[in-house]
N, C-alpha and C positions, 0 to 999 in steps of 0.2 A: 504494499499499500504506499502511495506517495502522498505526503502532506500537501495540502492546497495552499499556495502562497497568495496573499492579497495582491491586488493590482494597486500599484502606487501611482496616484494621479495628483499632480500639484502638491506633492508632499504629504498627501493623505492616503491611508490604506483603505481600500474598498474591498470588503470581504464578500465571498460568494455565499448566497443562501438559497436553499431549495424551497420551492412552493409546490403544492399539490391541490388538485381539484378533482371532483367526481362528477361524472355525467352518466346517463343511462348506458353509454357505451364503455364505461369503465373509468379507471383512475388514470390521470395524466399529470405530468409535472413540467416545470420549467425552472430556470434559475434567474436570480436578480443579484445585482451587486449593490451593497449598502455599507455605510460606515459602521453600523452596529446593528444588534438584533432589533433594538427599538426603532432605528431608522428604517430597517427592512420592513417592519410592521406598518410604518407610515407609507412607505412606497407601495406596499401591497394594497393598502386602503385606497391610495390614489389610483392604482390600476383598476380596482373594482369600480371606482366612480367615473373614470375617464377613458378606459380602454375602448378602442374601436378596431374593427377588422379592416385592414388595408388591402388585402388581396392574397392570392396564392404565390408562394415563392416558386420561381421557375429556374433560376440559375444562382449559383454561388460562385463568387470570384475568390480563388484561394489567395491567401496573404502573399504579397509579393508580385502578384500578377495584375495589379491595378495600374492606373496611369502614373 
């Protein structure tokens, strides 16, 4: 097992948190980055209140292959 390192942005450590939700099709999950568990809970609440579906992902550009 490898320890997860936080992402350092502008001198602050952003930690990875997992989220899970349940639908009639089963349980699904995703990850968010936040400064603390409390911050992650606020971000999840913001997602619940403001998230919108933008469309289906059709292509992924690997790191280093962009412009």
